[in-house]
C-alpha positions, 0 to 999 in steps of 0.5 A, spaced: 180 952 946 182 946 941 177 941 939 179 934 937 174 929 933 176 922 936 174 915 933 173 912 939 166 911 942 164 914 949 163 908 954 158 908 960 162 912 966 168 912 962 173 917 966 179 917 962 181 916 955 188 914 951 189 918 945 194 916 939 195 917 932 194 924 929 191 927 935 197 925 939 202 928 934 198 935 933 198 935 941 205 934 942 209 936 936 204 942 933 201 945 939 206 942 944 201 941 950 203 939 957 200 936 963 194 939 965 193 943 959 185 942 957 182 941 950 175 938 948 174 931 945 168 929 941 167 922 941 163 918 935 157 918 939 157 926 938 158 927 945 163 932 947 167 933 953 172 938 956 178 934 958 185 935 961 192 932 960 194 927 965 200 924 962 204 924 956 208 918 954 212 916 948 206 915 943 200 917 947 196 922 951 192 920 957 186 925 958 181 925 964 174 927 962 172 933 966 165 935 964 160 934 958 159 940 954 152 941 954 151 947 949 147 945 943 152 946 937 148 943 931 142 945 927 135 943 929 135 939 922 139 935 918 141 938 912 145 934 907 148 938 901 148 935 894 152 939 889 154 937 882 161 937 881 164 944 880 170 946 877 177 947 880 177 947 888 170 950 889 168 943 892 174 945 898 170 951 899 163 948 899 165 943 904 169 947 909 164 953 909 158 948 909 161 945 915 162 951 919 155 953 917 152 947 920 151 942 914 150 935 917 153 931 910 155 933 904 155 930 897 157 931 890 155 928 884 156 928 876 151 933 874 149 934 867 153 940 866 159 938 871 166 939 867 170 935 872 170 928 870 173 923 875 174 916 875 173 911 881 180 912 883 180 919 883 173 920 887 176 916 892 182 920 893 179 926 893 174 924 898 179 922 903 182 929 902 175 933 903 174 929 909 180 932 912 177 939 910 171 937 914 174 935 920 178 941 921 172 945 919 168 941 924 174 942 930 175 950 928 167 951 928 166 947 935 161 942 932 159 936 935 158 932 929 163 932 923 159 931 916 160 925 912 163 927 905 161 923 899 163 923 892 158 919 888 159 915 881 152 917 878 146 921 878 142 915 880 146 914 886 143 920 888 136 919 886 137 912 890 138 916 897 131 920 896 128 915 900 132 917 906 130 924 907 123 927 909 124 933 904 128 933 897 129 940 895 132 942 888 135 949 888 133 952 881 135 959 879 129 959 874 125 958 880 126 966 882 122 968 876 116 964 878 116 966 885 120 961 888 123 965 893 116 966 896 116 958 896 122 958 900 119 962 905 113 958 905 117 952 906 121 954 912 115 955 916 113 948 915 120 945 917 119 940 923 125 940 928 129 933 927 127 933 920 132 930 914 133 934 908 136 933 902 138 940 898 140 939 891 145 945 887 147 945 880 155 946 878 157 952 874 151 953 869 146 950 873 142 944 873 139 942 866 132 942 865 132 934 864 135 933 871 130 937 874 124 934 871 127 927 873 128 930 881 121 932 880 118 926 878 122 923 884 118 927 889 123 933 890 120 940 889 123 947 887 125 953 890 129 959 888 134 963 892 131 970 890 132 975 884 140 975 884 144 969 881 149 966 885 155 962 884 155 955 884 159 955 891 155 961 894 148 958 893 149 952 898 152 957 903 146 962 902 141 956 904 145 954 910 145 961 913 137 962 911 136 956 915 140 958 921 137 965 921 130 962 921 131 956 926 136 958 930 136 965 931 129 968 929 124 963 932 129 962 938 128 970 940 
């Protein structure tokens, strides 16, 4: 069933909602919905409701809120993916698939080995486009949270965010040679539900030794993802899949 993320907050005892803008256009012009058709509406406070169309006017639709969606759609921990600027359109893929796999937010930053060099104007333009990708992926994957997408101006901007997380993890391919994969397995057993985690990935060519040392000096720790070297766009998707299996599937069963 179609799902839409709204810019409205759900009010106490609210029974109806008026929808305009892009959502109105998609409902009436793209899907050509009619009175009585149903969708899921997700509010800013991450509450999702099954809703039925009561009335379609010239520039708005009125929905009746039928029942709250109670199924849990989000990972039990809040994972922020921080990725060094990759080449070409790889960031599109990371954001789209990372959203589908449950990332809470996604950050991109200028890593030492990043080839793209984007000025502030280009960053803002790209961030707006990537936010739209995250929104569409959130709707498609039936989530109740739409990841925040941030493109940072500097590595220092990333370091300033470390204090906001319970764990900061650096995924470093050379850690696989030093038993890094077992470190990952051990780490997963220590994660508490509702923890906030920042996971840092390098661009093509990986993270430099110098920036890894800076991250470690700021209380991050290193893990590897196994004996195979993954592409820049594959690594974060692998990590999210491991988290989903460990905390949603294995422990649940």
